C-alpha positions as YAML, in Angstrom:
chain: A
units: angstrom
residues:
- id: 1
  name: MET
  ca: [0.00, 0.00, 0.00]
- id: 2
  name: SER
  ca: [2.86, 2.38, 0.72]
- id: 3
  name: SER
  ca: [4.20, 2.02, -2.84]
- id: 4
  name: LYS
  ca: [0.71, 2.84, -4.15]
- id: 5
  name: ARG
  ca: [0.61, 5.98, -2.02]
- id: 6
  name: ASN
  ca: [4.09, 6.91, -3.24]
- id: 7
  name: ASP
  ca: [3.01, 6.46, -6.85]
- id: 8
  name: TYR
  ca: [0.06, 8.79, -6.27]
- id: 9
  name: GLY
  ca: [2.35, 11.25, -4.52]
- id: 10
  name: GLU
  ca: [4.81, 11.32, -7.39]
- id: 11
  name: GLN
  ca: [2.01, 11.69, -9.93]
- id: 12
  name: SER
  ca: [0.52, 14.49, -7.85]
- id: 13
  name: ILE
  ca: [3.85, 16.36, -7.72]
- id: 14
  name: GLU
  ca: [4.16, 16.08, -11.51]
- id: 15
  name: ALA
  ca: [0.56, 17.18, -12.09]
- id: 16
  name: HIS
  ca: [0.76, 20.14, -9.73]
- id: 17
  name: LYS
  ca: [3.99, 21.31, -11.35]
- id: 18
  name: LYS
  ca: [2.63, 20.79, -14.87]
- id: 19
  name: TYR
  ca: [-0.56, 22.78, -14.29]
- id: 20
  name: GLY
  ca: [0.79, 25.24, -11.74]
- id: 21
  name: GLY
  ca: [-1.94, 24.37, -9.26]
- id: 22
  name: LYS
  ca: [-5.50, 23.24, -9.86]
- id: 23
  name: ILE
  ca: [-7.58, 26.39, -10.37]
- id: 24
  name: ALA
  ca: [-7.77, 29.46, -12.63]
- id: 25
  name: ILE
  ca: [-10.06, 32.43, -13.27]
- id: 26
  name: GLU
  ca: [-11.92, 32.92, -16.53]
- id: 27
  name: SER
  ca: [-14.20, 35.71, -17.75]
- id: 28
  name: LYS
  ca: [-17.94, 35.19, -18.08]
- id: 29
  name: MET
  ca: [-18.37, 38.35, -20.18]
- id: 30
  name: PRO
  ca: [-16.93, 38.90, -23.67]
- id: 31
  name: LEU
  ca: [-13.92, 41.20, -23.88]
- id: 32
  name: ASP
  ca: [-13.10, 41.39, -27.56]
- id: 33
  name: THR
  ca: [-14.12, 44.91, -28.60]
- id: 34
  name: ARG
  ca: [-14.01, 48.50, -27.33]
- id: 35
  name: GLU
  ca: [-17.73, 48.19, -26.58]
- id: 36
  name: ASP
  ca: [-17.12, 45.03, -24.52]
- id: 37
  name: LEU
  ca: [-14.47, 46.89, -22.55]
- id: 38
  name: SER
  ca: [-16.79, 49.82, -21.93]
- id: 39
  name: ILE
  ca: [-19.49, 47.48, -20.58]
- id: 40
  name: ALA
  ca: [-17.28, 45.24, -18.47]
- id: 41
  name: TYR
  ca: [-15.11, 48.04, -17.14]
- id: 42
  name: THR
  ca: [-15.05, 51.80, -17.52]
- id: 43
  name: PRO
  ca: [-17.31, 53.72, -18.02]
- id: 44
  name: GLY
  ca: [-20.23, 51.30, -17.89]
- id: 45
  name: VAL
  ca: [-19.21, 49.50, -14.67]
- id: 46
  name: ALA
  ca: [-20.05, 52.63, -12.68]
- id: 47
  name: GLU
  ca: [-23.77, 51.92, -12.98]
- id: 48
  name: PRO
  ca: [-23.86, 48.50, -11.18]
- id: 49
  name: CYS
  ca: [-21.52, 50.04, -8.60]
- id: 50
  name: ARG
  ca: [-24.05, 52.83, -7.99]
- id: 51
  name: GLU
  ca: [-26.89, 50.34, -7.70]
- id: 52
  name: ILE
  ca: [-24.98, 48.26, -5.15]
- id: 53
  name: SER
  ca: [-24.06, 51.38, -3.18]
- id: 54
  name: LYS
  ca: [-27.80, 52.07, -2.79]
- id: 55
  name: ASN
  ca: [-28.56, 48.48, -1.78]
- id: 56
  name: ARG
  ca: [-25.66, 46.16, -1.01]
- id: 57
  name: ARG
  ca: [-27.88, 43.08, -1.46]
- id: 58
  name: LYS
  ca: [-27.76, 43.83, -5.20]
- id: 59
  name: ALA
  ca: [-24.20, 42.51, -5.12]
- id: 60
  name: TYR
  ca: [-25.92, 39.13, -5.43]
- id: 61
  name: ASP
  ca: [-27.45, 40.25, -8.75]
- id: 62
  name: TYR
  ca: [-24.52, 42.09, -10.33]
- id: 63
  name: THR
  ca: [-21.42, 40.22, -9.08]
- id: 64
  name: TRP
  ca: [-20.19, 36.69, -8.50]
- id: 65
  name: LYS
  ca: [-21.19, 36.90, -4.82]
- id: 66
  name: LYS
  ca: [-24.27, 34.74, -5.37]
- id: 67
  name: ASN
  ca: [-22.11, 31.82, -6.46]
- id: 68
  name: SER
  ca: [-18.87, 32.23, -4.51]
- id: 69
  name: VAL
  ca: [-17.36, 30.62, -1.42]
- id: 70
  name: ALA
  ca: [-14.06, 31.35, 0.31]
- id: 71
  name: VAL
  ca: [-12.22, 28.24, 1.49]
- id: 72
  name: VAL
  ca: [-10.38, 29.62, 4.51]
- id: 73
  name: SER
  ca: [-7.58, 27.89, 6.44]
- id: 74
  name: ASP
  ca: [-4.65, 28.69, 8.66]
- id: 75
  name: GLY
  ca: [-3.00, 25.36, 7.85]
- id: 76
  name: SER
  ca: [-2.99, 24.31, 11.50]
- id: 77
  name: ALA
  ca: [-4.74, 20.92, 11.20]
- id: 78
  name: VAL
  ca: [-4.38, 19.58, 7.67]
- id: 79
  name: LEU
  ca: [-5.68, 16.01, 7.41]
- id: 80
  name: GLY
  ca: [-2.85, 13.54, 7.86]
- id: 81
  name: LEU
  ca: [-0.21, 16.29, 7.84]
- id: 82
  name: GLY
  ca: [-0.89, 18.38, 10.95]
- id: 83
  name: ASN
  ca: [0.23, 21.98, 11.43]
- id: 84
  name: ILE
  ca: [2.00, 22.70, 8.13]
- id: 85
  name: GLY
  ca: [1.14, 26.40, 7.76]
- id: 86
  name: PRO
  ca: [-0.61, 28.44, 5.05]
- id: 87
  name: GLU
  ca: [1.55, 27.92, 1.96]
- id: 88
  name: ALA
  ca: [1.84, 24.16, 2.45]
- id: 89
  name: SER
  ca: [-1.92, 23.87, 2.95]
- id: 90
  name: LEU
  ca: [-2.71, 25.70, -0.29]
- id: 91
  name: PRO
  ca: [-2.78, 22.57, -2.51]
- id: 92
  name: VAL
  ca: [-5.45, 21.11, -0.21]
- id: 93
  name: MET
  ca: [-7.54, 24.29, -0.35]
- id: 94
  name: GLU
  ca: [-7.20, 24.43, -4.14]
- id: 95
  name: GLY
  ca: [-8.39, 20.82, -4.22]
- id: 96
  name: LYS
  ca: [-11.43, 21.76, -2.17]
- id: 97
  name: CYS
  ca: [-12.22, 24.53, -4.62]
- id: 98
  name: VAL
  ca: [-12.04, 22.08, -7.54]
- id: 99
  name: LEU
  ca: [-14.54, 19.81, -5.75]
- id: 100
  name: PHE
  ca: [-16.92, 22.74, -5.22]
- id: 101
  name: LYS
  ca: [-16.82, 23.49, -8.94]
- id: 102
  name: LYS
  ca: [-16.99, 19.90, -10.13]
- id: 103
  name: PHE
  ca: [-19.88, 18.75, -8.01]
- id: 104
  name: ALA
  ca: [-21.96, 21.90, -7.49]
- id: 105
  name: GLU
  ca: [-20.80, 24.59, -9.94]
- id: 106
  name: VAL
  ca: [-19.78, 26.80, -7.02]
- id: 107
  name: ASP
  ca: [-16.91, 29.21, -7.63]
- id: 108
  name: ALA
  ca: [-14.63, 28.71, -4.65]
- id: 109
  name: VAL
  ca: [-11.38, 30.54, -3.84]
- id: 110
  name: PRO
  ca: [-8.62, 29.37, -1.47]
- id: 111
  name: VAL
  ca: [-7.76, 31.88, 1.24]
- id: 112
  name: VAL
  ca: [-4.86, 30.78, 3.44]
- id: 113
  name: LEU
  ca: [-4.04, 33.03, 6.36]
- id: 114
  name: ASP
  ca: [-0.60, 33.69, 7.80]
- id: 115
  name: THR
  ca: [-1.85, 33.67, 11.37]
- id: 116
  name: GLN
  ca: [-3.08, 31.03, 13.78]
- id: 117
  name: ASP
  ca: [-4.47, 33.49, 16.28]
- id: 118
  name: THR
  ca: [-8.21, 33.15, 16.86]
- id: 119
  name: GLU
  ca: [-8.99, 36.87, 16.92]
- id: 120
  name: GLU
  ca: [-6.82, 37.61, 13.89]
- id: 121
  name: ILE
  ca: [-8.50, 34.84, 11.88]
- id: 122
  name: ILE
  ca: [-11.97, 36.15, 12.80]
- id: 123
  name: THR
  ca: [-10.96, 39.71, 11.89]
- id: 124
  name: ALA
  ca: [-9.47, 38.61, 8.55]
- id: 125
  name: VAL
  ca: [-12.51, 36.57, 7.53]
- id: 126
  name: LYS
  ca: [-14.90, 39.39, 8.46]
- id: 127
  name: ALA
  ca: [-12.80, 41.78, 6.38]
- id: 128
  name: ILE
  ca: [-12.98, 39.66, 3.21]
- id: 129
  name: ALA
  ca: [-16.59, 38.49, 3.68]
- id: 130
  name: PRO
  ca: [-18.24, 41.13, 1.41]
- id: 131
  name: THR
  ca: [-16.59, 39.44, -1.61]
- id: 132
  name: TYR
  ca: [-18.22, 36.05, -1.00]
- id: 133
  name: GLY
  ca: [-21.60, 34.38, -0.63]
- id: 134
  name: GLY
  ca: [-20.32, 31.85, 1.91]
- id: 135
  name: ILE
  ca: [-17.34, 30.87, 4.06]
- id: 136
  name: ASN
  ca: [-16.03, 27.30, 4.23]
- id: 137
  name: LEU
  ca: [-13.62, 26.95, 7.14]
- id: 138
  name: GLU
  ca: [-11.08, 24.19, 6.57]
- id: 139
  name: ASP
  ca: [-8.30, 22.44, 8.47]
- id: 140
  name: ILE
  ca: [-8.32, 24.80, 11.45]
- id: 141
  name: GLY
  ca: [-7.29, 23.04, 14.64]
- id: 142
  name: ALA
  ca: [-9.44, 22.36, 17.70]
- id: 143
  name: PRO
  ca: [-10.45, 23.84, 20.05]
- id: 144
  name: LYS
  ca: [-10.09, 27.28, 18.41]
- id: 145
  name: CYS
  ca: [-12.10, 26.15, 15.37]
- id: 146
  name: PHE
  ca: [-15.25, 26.01, 17.51]
- id: 147
  name: GLU
  ca: [-15.00, 29.62, 18.64]
- id: 148
  name: ILE
  ca: [-14.02, 30.84, 15.17]
- id: 149
  name: GLU
  ca: [-17.04, 29.23, 13.53]
- id: 150
  name: GLU
  ca: [-19.46, 30.27, 16.28]
- id: 151
  name: ARG
  ca: [-18.31, 33.90, 16.24]
- id: 152
  name: LEU
  ca: [-18.38, 34.17, 12.45]
- id: 153
  name: LYS
  ca: [-21.86, 32.63, 12.25]
- id: 154
  name: GLU
  ca: [-23.05, 35.26, 14.73]
- id: 155
  name: GLU
  ca: [-21.29, 38.23, 13.17]
- id: 156
  name: LEU
  ca: [-21.66, 37.62, 9.41]
- id: 157
  name: ASP
  ca: [-24.80, 37.65, 7.28]
- id: 158
  name: ILE
  ca: [-23.60, 34.84, 4.98]
- id: 159
  name: PRO
  ca: [-23.46, 31.09, 5.71]
- id: 160
  name: VAL
  ca: [-20.35, 29.87, 7.52]
- id: 161
  name: MET
  ca: [-19.52, 26.19, 7.94]
- id: 162
  name: HIS
  ca: [-16.49, 24.36, 9.27]
- id: 163
  name: ASP
  ca: [-16.49, 21.35, 6.96]
- id: 164
  name: ASP
  ca: [-14.19, 19.24, 9.14]
- id: 165
  name: GLN
  ca: [-17.00, 19.37, 11.70]
- id: 166
  name: HIS
  ca: [-20.30, 19.40, 9.90]
- id: 167
  name: GLY
  ca: [-19.44, 17.83, 6.55]
- id: 168
  name: THR
  ca: [-18.05, 14.84, 8.40]
- id: 169
  name: ALA
  ca: [-21.06, 14.70, 10.70]
- id: 170
  name: VAL
  ca: [-23.58, 14.85, 7.84]
- id: 171
  name: VAL
  ca: [-21.97, 12.05, 5.83]
- id: 172
  name: THR
  ca: [-21.53, 9.95, 8.98]
- id: 173
  name: LEU
  ca: [-25.23, 10.35, 9.77]
- id: 174
  name: ALA
  ca: [-26.11, 9.43, 6.18]
- id: 175
  name: GLY
  ca: [-24.13, 6.21, 6.55]
- id: 176
  name: MET
  ca: [-25.78, 5.50, 9.90]
- id: 177
  name: ILE
  ca: [-29.25, 6.02, 8.42]
- id: 178
  name: ASN
  ca: [-28.63, 3.34, 5.81]
- id: 179
  name: ALA
  ca: [-26.89, 1.09, 8.32]
- id: 180
  name: MET
  ca: [-30.13, 1.20, 10.32]
- id: 181
  name: ARG
  ca: [-32.12, 0.34, 7.19]
- id: 182
  name: VAL
  ca: [-29.87, -2.66, 6.58]
- id: 183
  name: THR
  ca: [-29.83, -3.98, 10.15]
- id: 184
  name: GLY
  ca: [-33.32, -3.00, 11.30]
- id: 185
  name: ARG
  ca: [-31.89, -1.19, 14.31]
- id: 186
  name: LYS
  ca: [-33.05, 2.23, 15.49]
- id: 187
  name: LEU
  ca: [-30.86, 5.24, 16.14]
- id: 188
  name: ASN
  ca: [-32.41, 5.98, 19.53]
- id: 189
  name: GLU
  ca: [-31.65, 2.45, 20.75]
- id: 190
  name: LEU
  ca: [-27.95, 2.38, 19.90]
- id: 191
  name: LYS
  ca: [-24.93, 2.50, 22.11]
- id: 192
  name: ILE
  ca: [-22.29, 4.38, 20.12]
- id: 193
  name: VAL
  ca: [-18.62, 4.85, 20.98]
- id: 194
  name: ILE
  ca: [-16.72, 7.64, 19.24]
- id: 195
  name: ASN
  ca: [-12.94, 7.66, 19.32]
- id: 196
  name: GLY
  ca: [-11.59, 11.14, 18.72]
- id: 197
  name: SER
  ca: [-12.62, 14.31, 20.57]
- id: 198
  name: GLY
  ca: [-11.50, 16.89, 18.02]
- id: 199
  name: ALA
  ca: [-13.60, 18.92, 15.60]
- id: 200
  name: ALA
  ca: [-15.11, 15.97, 13.71]
- id: 201
  name: GLY
  ca: [-15.85, 13.88, 16.81]
- id: 202
  name: VAL
  ca: [-17.61, 16.72, 18.60]
- id: 203
  name: ALA
  ca: [-19.77, 17.54, 15.56]
- id: 204
  name: VAL
  ca: [-20.66, 13.88, 14.96]
- id: 205
  name: VAL
  ca: [-21.80, 13.50, 18.57]
- id: 206
  name: LYS
  ca: [-23.95, 16.63, 18.49]
- id: 207
  name: LEU
  ca: [-25.64, 15.72, 15.21]
- id: 208
  name: LEU
  ca: [-26.34, 12.15, 16.34]
- id: 209
  name: GLN
  ca: [-27.81, 13.44, 19.58]
- id: 210
  name: HIS
  ca: [-29.91, 15.89, 17.56]
- id: 211
  name: VAL
  ca: [-31.58, 12.95, 15.77]
- id: 212
  name: GLY
  ca: [-32.26, 11.06, 18.98]
- id: 213
  name: VAL
  ca: [-29.21, 8.94, 19.80]
- id: 214
  name: GLN
  ca: [-29.22, 8.54, 23.58]
- id: 215
  name: GLU
  ca: [-26.14, 6.56, 24.59]
- id: 216
  name: VAL
  ca: [-22.81, 7.91, 23.39]
- id: 217
  name: ILE
  ca: [-19.35, 7.53, 24.90]
- id: 218
  name: MET
  ca: [-16.46, 9.61, 23.64]
- id: 219
  name: CYS
  ca: [-12.82, 8.58, 23.98]
- id: 220
  name: ASP
  ca: [-9.55, 10.39, 23.52]
- id: 221
  name: SER
  ca: [-5.97, 9.13, 23.83]
- id: 222
  name: ARG
  ca: [-6.39, 8.90, 27.62]
- id: 223
  name: GLY
  ca: [-9.61, 6.89, 27.54]
- id: 224
  name: THR
  ca: [-13.25, 7.77, 28.09]
- id: 225
  name: LEU
  ca: [-14.53, 11.29, 28.70]
- id: 226
  name: TYR
  ca: [-16.64, 11.48, 31.84]
- id: 227
  name: ARG
  ca: [-17.81, 14.17, 34.21]
- id: 228
  name: GLY
  ca: [-15.13, 14.96, 36.76]
- id: 229
  name: ARG
  ca: [-12.18, 13.64, 34.77]
- id: 230
  name: SER
  ca: [-9.07, 15.75, 35.28]
- id: 231
  name: GLU
  ca: [-7.08, 17.58, 32.64]
- id: 232
  name: MET
  ca: [-9.80, 18.26, 30.09]
- id: 233
  name: ASN
  ca: [-10.07, 21.42, 27.99]
- id: 234
  name: PRO
  ca: [-13.41, 23.30, 27.96]
- id: 235
  name: ILE
  ca: [-14.68, 21.45, 24.87]
- id: 236
  name: LYS
  ca: [-13.93, 18.05, 26.39]
- id: 237
  name: LYS
  ca: [-15.60, 19.12, 29.62]
- id: 238
  name: GLU
  ca: [-18.69, 20.11, 27.64]
- id: 239
  name: MET
  ca: [-18.74, 16.79, 25.79]
- id: 240
  name: ALA
  ca: [-18.22, 14.86, 29.05]
- id: 241
  name: SER
  ca: [-21.36, 16.56, 30.38]
- id: 242
  name: LEU
  ca: [-23.35, 15.66, 27.25]
- id: 243
  name: THR
  ca: [-22.24, 12.03, 26.92]
- id: 244
  name: ASN
  ca: [-21.34, 8.90, 28.92]
- id: 245
  name: HIS
  ca: [-24.28, 9.24, 31.32]
- id: 246
  name: SER
  ca: [-23.20, 6.00, 33.07]
- id: 247
  name: ARG
  ca: [-19.75, 7.51, 33.68]
- id: 248
  name: VAL
  ca: [-17.91, 4.55, 32.18]
- id: 249
  name: LYS
  ca: [-14.20, 4.82, 32.97]
- id: 250
  name: GLY
  ca: [-11.33, 3.09, 31.28]
- id: 251
  name: ASP
  ca: [-9.86, 2.71, 27.81]
- id: 252
  name: LEU
  ca: [-11.46, 2.29, 24.39]
- id: 253
  name: GLY
  ca: [-11.95, -1.44, 24.92]
- id: 254
  name: ASP
  ca: [-13.88, -0.79, 28.13]
- id: 255
  name: ALA
  ca: [-16.08, 1.77, 26.39]
- id: 256
  name: LEU
  ca: [-16.89, -0.71, 23.61]
- id: 257
  name: GLU
  ca: [-18.38, -3.30, 25.97]
- id: 258
  name: ASP
  ca: [-21.83, -4.18, 24.48]
- id: 259
  name: ALA
  ca: [-21.69, -1.25, 22.04]
- id: 260
  name: ASP
  ca: [-23.56, -1.36, 18.72]
- id: 261
  name: VAL
  ca: [-21.40, 1.10, 16.83]
- id: 262
  name: PHE
  ca: [-17.79, 2.28, 16.74]
- id: 263
  name: ILE
  ca: [-17.08, 5.60, 14.99]
- id: 264
  name: GLY
  ca: [-13.43, 6.53, 14.62]
- id: 265
  name: VAL
  ca: [-12.27, 10.03, 13.74]
- id: 266
  name: SER
  ca: [-8.86, 9.64, 15.31]
- id: 267
  name: VAL
  ca: [-5.63, 7.82, 14.46]
- id: 268
  name: PRO
  ca: [-4.58, 4.57, 12.78]
- id: 269
  name: GLY
  ca: [-4.58, 1.22, 14.53]
- id: 270
  name: VAL
  ca: [-6.35, 2.05, 17.80]
- id: 271
  name: LEU
  ca: [-9.08, -0.58, 17.29]
- id: 272
  name: ASN
  ca: [-8.43, -4.32, 17.15]
- id: 273
  name: GLY
  ca: [-10.38, -7.53, 16.73]
- id: 274
  name: GLU
  ca: [-10.48, -8.30, 20.45]
- id: 275
  name: MET
  ca: [-12.16, -4.98, 21.13]
- id: 276
  name: ILE
  ca: [-14.76, -5.66, 18.42]
- id: 277
  name: LYS
  ca: [-15.51, -9.02, 20.02]
- id: 278
  name: ARG
  ca: [-16.54, -7.14, 23.18]
- id: 279
  name: MET
  ca: [-19.24, -5.32, 21.21]
- id: 280
  name: LYS
  ca: [-22.75, -6.60, 20.50]
- id: 281
  name: LYS
  ca: [-23.22, -9.18, 17.78]
- id: 282
  name: ASN
  ca: [-22.80, -7.88, 14.21]
- id: 283
  name: PRO
  ca: [-21.44, -4.46, 15.22]
- id: 284
  name: ILE
  ca: [-21.15, -1.48, 12.90]
- id: 285
  name: ILE
  ca: [-17.65, -0.07, 12.41]
- id: 286
  name: PHE
  ca: [-16.95, 3.37, 10.92]
- id: 287
  name: ALA
  ca: [-13.14, 3.56, 10.94]
- id: 288
  name: MET
  ca: [-12.58, 6.94, 9.28]
- id: 289
  name: ALA
  ca: [-8.99, 7.88, 10.11]
- id: 290
  name: ASN
  ca: [-7.12, 8.76, 6.93]
- id: 291
  name: PRO
  ca: [-5.14, 7.53, 5.14]
- id: 292
  name: VAL
  ca: [-4.88, 4.52, 7.49]
- id: 293
  name: PRO
  ca: [-8.08, 3.63, 9.39]
- id: 294
  name: GLU
  ca: [-8.40, 2.71, 13.06]
- id: 295
  name: ILE
  ca: [-8.69, -0.91, 11.91]
- id: 296
  name: MET
  ca: [-8.37, -2.43, 8.45]
- id: 297
  name: PRO
  ca: [-11.66, -3.81, 7.06]
- id: 298
  name: GLU
  ca: [-10.41, -7.40, 6.75]
- id: 299
  name: GLU
  ca: [-9.55, -7.56, 10.44]
- id: 300
  name: ALA
  ca: [-12.87, -6.00, 11.41]
- id: 301
  name: HIS
  ca: [-14.76, -8.55, 9.29]
- id: 302
  name: GLU
  ca: [-12.84, -11.42, 10.84]
- id: 303
  name: ALA
  ca: [-13.80, -10.14, 14.30]
- id: 304
  name: GLY
  ca: [-17.50, -10.21, 13.41]
- id: 305
  name: ALA
  ca: [-18.27, -6.71, 12.15]
- id: 306
  name: ASN
  ca: [-21.37, -6.52, 9.98]
- id: 307
  name: ILE
  ca: [-21.05, -3.14, 8.29]
- id: 308
  name: ILE
  ca: [-17.70, -1.43, 7.82]
- id: 309
  name: ALA
  ca: [-17.03, 2.05, 6.49]
- id: 310
  name: THR
  ca: [-13.76, 3.94, 6.12]
- id: 311
  name: GLY
  ca: [-12.57, 7.24, 4.73]
- id: 312
  name: ARG
  ca: [-10.81, 5.55, 1.81]
- id: 313
  name: SER
  ca: [-11.92, 5.14, -1.79]
- id: 314
  name: ASP
  ca: [-10.34, 1.72, -2.22]
- id: 315
  name: PHE
  ca: [-12.74, 0.04, 0.25]
- id: 316
  name: PRO
  ca: [-16.55, -0.11, 0.18]
- id: 317
  name: ASN
  ca: [-18.54, 2.58, 2.01]
- id: 318
  name: GLN
  ca: [-16.28, 5.61, 1.80]
- id: 319
  name: ILE
  ca: [-17.40, 8.30, 4.24]
- id: 320
  name: ASN
  ca: [-16.37, 11.29, 2.14]
- id: 321
  name: ASN
  ca: [-17.21, 14.93, 2.91]
- id: 322
  name: VAL
  ca: [-17.52, 15.65, -0.80]
- id: 323
  name: LEU
  ca: [-20.97, 14.09, -0.58]
- id: 324
  name: ALA
  ca: [-22.07, 16.92, 1.72]
- id: 325
  name: PHE
  ca: [-20.34, 20.30, 1.43]
- id: 326
  name: PRO
  ca: [-20.89, 21.10, -2.29]
- id: 327
  name: GLY
  ca: [-24.65, 20.53, -2.07]
- id: 328
  name: LEU
  ca: [-24.96, 22.23, 1.31]
- id: 329
  name: PHE
  ca: [-23.37, 25.42, 0.01]
- id: 330
  name: ARG
  ca: [-25.11, 25.19, -3.37]
- id: 331
  name: GLY
  ca: [-28.47, 25.08, -1.62]
- id: 332
  name: ALA
  ca: [-27.52, 27.83, 0.85]
- id: 333
  name: LEU
  ca: [-26.33, 30.11, -1.96]
- id: 334
  name: ASN
  ca: [-29.46, 29.46, -4.01]
- id: 335
  name: ALA
  ca: [-31.65, 30.26, -1.03]
- id: 336
  name: ARG
  ca: [-29.51, 33.24, 0.02]
- id: 337
  name: THR
  ca: [-29.74, 32.10, 3.61]
- id: 338
  name: ARG
  ca: [-27.45, 33.56, 6.27]
- id: 339
  name: ASP
  ca: [-27.07, 30.26, 8.12]
- id: 340
  name: ILE
  ca: [-26.79, 26.51, 7.58]
- id: 341
  name: THR
  ca: [-28.85, 24.95, 10.37]
- id: 342
  name: TYR
  ca: [-29.13, 21.57, 12.05]
- id: 343
  name: ARG
  ca: [-32.39, 21.02, 10.16]
- id: 344
  name: MET
  ca: [-30.43, 21.41, 6.93]
- id: 345
  name: TYR
  ca: [-27.71, 19.04, 8.13]
- id: 346
  name: VAL
  ca: [-30.23, 16.33, 9.00]
- id: 347
  name: ALA
  ca: [-32.19, 16.81, 5.77]
- id: 348
  name: ALA
  ca: [-28.95, 16.67, 3.79]
- id: 349
  name: ALA
  ca: [-27.97, 13.40, 5.50]
- id: 350
  name: TYR
  ca: [-31.29, 11.81, 4.53]
- id: 351
  name: ALA
  ca: [-30.93, 13.13, 0.97]
- id: 352
  name: ILE
  ca: [-27.49, 11.49, 0.72]
- id: 353
  name: ALA
  ca: [-28.75, 8.22, 2.23]
- id: 354
  name: ASP
  ca: [-31.74, 8.14, -0.14]
- id: 355
  name: CYS
  ca: [-29.37, 8.12, -3.12]
- id: 356
  name: VAL
  ca: [-28.69, 4.47, -2.23]
- id: 357
  name: GLU
  ca: [-31.93, 2.84, -3.35]
- id: 358
  name: ASN
  ca: [-31.30, -0.61, -1.90]
- id: 359
  name: PRO
  ca: [-28.64, -0.36, 0.79]
- id: 360
  name: THR
  ca: [-26.57, -3.44, 1.65]
- id: 361
  name: PRO
  ca: [-23.69, -3.98, 4.10]
- id: 362
  name: GLU
  ca: [-21.33, -3.23, 1.20]
- id: 363
  name: GLU
  ca: [-23.24, -0.16, 0.03]
- id: 364
  name: ILE
  ca: [-24.64, 2.19, 2.65]
- id: 365
  name: ILE
  ca: [-23.30, 5.38, 1.08]
- id: 366
  name: PRO
  ca: [-23.38, 6.60, -2.53]
- id: 367
  name: SER
  ca: [-20.31, 7.07, -4.67]
- id: 368
  name: ALA
  ca: [-18.52, 10.39, -4.51]
- id: 369
  name: PHE
  ca: [-19.12, 10.58, -8.26]
- id: 370
  name: ASP
  ca: [-22.89, 10.11, -8.06]
- id: 371
  name: LYS
  ca: [-24.12, 13.28, -9.76]
- id: 372
  name: ARG
  ca: [-27.50, 13.09, -8.04]
- id: 373
  name: VAL
  ca: [-26.07, 13.67, -4.59]
- id: 374
  name: ALA
  ca: [-25.12, 17.36, -4.72]
- id: 375
  name: GLN
  ca: [-28.32, 18.18, -6.62]
- id: 376
  name: GLN
  ca: [-30.54, 16.42, -4.09]
- id: 377
  name: VAL
  ca: [-28.69, 17.89, -1.11]
- id: 378
  name: ALA
  ca: [-28.94, 21.39, -2.62]
- id: 379
  name: GLN
  ca: [-32.65, 21.03, -3.31]
- id: 380
  name: THR
  ca: [-33.25, 19.70, 0.18]
- id: 381
  name: VAL
  ca: [-31.43, 22.67, 1.73]
- id: 382
  name: GLU
  ca: [-33.48, 25.08, -0.39]
- id: 383
  name: ASP
  ca: [-36.69, 23.32, 0.66]
- id: 384
  name: VAL
  ca: [-35.78, 23.63, 4.34]
- id: 385
  name: CYS
  ca: [-34.98, 27.31, 3.85]
- id: 386
  name: GLU
  ca: [-38.38, 27.88, 2.29]
- id: 387
  name: GLN
  ca: [-40.08, 26.00, 5.14]
- id: 388
  name: GLN
  ca: [-38.20, 28.06, 7.71]
- id: 389
  name: LYS
  ca: [-39.16, 31.30, 5.97]
- id: 390
  name: ALA
  ca: [-42.78, 30.15, 5.94]
- id: 391
  name: GLY
  ca: [-42.62, 29.23, 9.61]
- id: 392
  name: ILE
  ca: [-43.19, 25.52, 8.96]
- id: 393
  name: ALA
  ca: [-41.70, 23.40, 11.76]
...
């Protein structure tokens, strides 16, 4: 597998050098004659400027704002690479922009910031916000990512979403919905153990609880989170108060005793077959660490797992954020909403799940290349916006 990854890495280096990155800007308007120039720029451009100065909402009509998203990162928590800084994170942000365009026709722009200070990041994003119709926060480390997103959602009038949190949570819920359809279980009857207490883990827990999951235990590298445990940051203390109502103490194996579901958003190799054997019969395993999962699918199958999902494309059931964020922002931009809400997240998860017409243990999630997904998610988000405007619960 390492040689395969090296091959991809070498090909990626060659491709990035050949193309000079992955994105470019092109003109929508013709610019071939003096008349074209007068309309696109001076003197004609003064008129849309005047109209927007009278009513700034007209920027949605006369500029690219209605179809644009800034992909903002400080490079502090890049998947699989860690704190590599702004320049080194730029290829990832460009890649995100390509996915926005490919799957939802959203014009996205990478914005990497040369600061990892919470207040400076918030100030910078607020300063550039008039240019864009939405803000996608990306690869910003926990716990500061929570405050940054919360503050920006409160202080801006355009949708803001930290994809590492909510994109992951939406696609995880979509997989869980179809896992329930396959197994006949119910979400509110599950015991779920989540390994990883960072941005993704916190968001997954909160979304699962929003749809009725009652029994959740979170684990970090020191074991279970529980009320009264020492040396926890404020986010972990909050999650300890929201989960593990039985105050189970111990390591991951102890937490998994009689559990129905394991969800991993952590590090490679922390789950083994003996731990799975402590779970209920035919457990569900979502081992989503990338590029190497918490347990390899073959080992999980041998230990009795019924449904297995990973974050990788070379195994069945890839839990991939690309199924969520393009459609979520497409729908939010179309609806010109200022917020992406939990109702939208849940509706999006069901829209993704419904793209698998006959789910099986090997297919609980649609392909990342299923063109229906972004369209259905976008339409669902628009529908929820309309319902909210109309006051429909």
